C-alpha positions in Angstrom: 61.1 7.2 70.8 59.0 5.5 73.5 60.4 3.8 76.6 58.7 1.1 78.6 59.6 -1.1 81.6 60.1 -4.8 80.9 56.9 -5.7 82.9 54.8 -3.3 80.8 56.5 -4.6 77.6 55.5 -8.1 78.5 51.9 -7.1 79.1 51.6 -4.9 75.9 53.9 -6.6 73.5 51.4 -6.6 70.6 50.8 -2.9 70.9 54.5 -2.2 71.1 55.2 -4.4 68.0 52.5 -2.4 66.1 54.2 0.9 67.1 57.6 -0.5 65.9 55.9 -1.7 62.7 54.6 1.9 62.1 58.1 3.3 62.4 58.3 4.4 66.0 61.2 2.8 68.0 60.5 1.5 71.4 63.2 1.1 74.1 62.6 -1.5 76.8 64.1 -0.8 80.2 65.1 -3.2 83.0 65.8 -1.4 86.3 66.0 1.9 84.5 68.6 0.8 81.9 67.9 0.1 78.2 68.2 -3.6 77.5 66.4 -3.9 74.2 65.0 -1.8 71.4 62.1 -2.6 69.0 62.5 -1.1 65.6 60.8 -1.6 62.2 62.4 -4.6 60.4 63.4 -3.9 56.8 62.9 -6.8 54.5 66.2 -8.2 53.0 65.9 -8.8 49.3 68.7 -10.5 47.4 69.3 -9.2 43.9 68.4 -11.5 41.1 71.3 -12.6 38.9 69.5 -12.4 35.6 72.4 -13.9 33.7 72.5 -17.0 35.9 68.7 -17.4 35.7 68.9 -17.1 31.9 71.7 -19.8 31.8 69.6 -22.1 33.9 66.4 -21.7 31.9 68.2 -22.0 28.6 69.7 -25.3 29.7 66.3 -26.8 30.6 64.6 -29.0 28.1 61.2 -27.7 26.9 58.1 -29.5 28.1 56.3 -31.8 25.7 52.9 -30.9 27.1 51.5 -27.7 28.5 51.5 -27.1 32.3 47.7 -27.2 32.2 47.7 -30.7 30.7 50.3 -31.9 33.2 48.2 -30.6 36.2 45.0 -32.0 34.7 46.7 -35.4 34.3 48.0 -35.4 37.9 44.5 -34.4 39.2 42.8 -37.1 37.2 45.3 -39.8 38.5 44.5 -38.8 42.1 40.8 -39.6 41.6 39.4 -43.0 42.5 
């Protein structure tokens, strides 16, 4: 764990964020006391409810034309 003063943290924030991103925690001190800590952020992933997704897609009406044809029609309408 690395410790830095607040003034140094302000001057070298990008470097300290890179250290935290690489897994090293960084403590920021103000007047010799720890006031903040930079640590690697873990992404929060919500679990997918497959049954709810299946219910939603089963309730949808099928498209009459393919997605490619729909996009092509929208693109052609936007032309002058």
